[in-house]
C-alpha angles and dihedrals in degrees: 000000000000115000132197097260088058090060091049092047091051092048090053092055091045090054095045103033108007140101133201113201143165119206128200122217122191111204112194120215124172105283095357139081109204114189121200130190131207128192119207139171122209137188117192123181143127097248104095096190095060095052092042089054091054093047094049091045102041107018125234127119131291121208139174112249100187131266138305120242087262093054103256119140117250115221121198123199118191138179129183146209119336092002092056088049093050089046090052091045089055099046095038097098089057102044117108103174109023099040093111093054090045094052092050092047092050090051089048092055090056095057115115124255113269122254133172092276101048101028100100094045093042090051091052091049092048091048090051090051092047090051093046094053089046090052092046089050089053097052132069116239127189124233109264118224 
């Protein structure tokens, strides 16, 4: 059972060592350009216990991403799609630095599936959200009190 302090701990790791991203993939088919988007959340750090706790508590996958210049192993936890959105929704009340990105990501996850009628408008909306998260990731925001 996940308790409130688990969400607060996860939010602290996200604020300090995490990333919230939306990727765009353009799959080419004859006569069609079918864009696809993927939401993912990542925590990358050298403390294995921290990311193992996150994986054991929230799911996702944990991989080894090499070593630092000082020889410490880098661990990378990732979670994708609806599971990433659910994770962000649960930790959102505790985020101090990445709350804007998390809000955009949660809204992104609630967008409808694309069909012939809405594909172009939906692609533009998803691109705007992807670009907004990217800009927010590149800027420094103070902690709101």
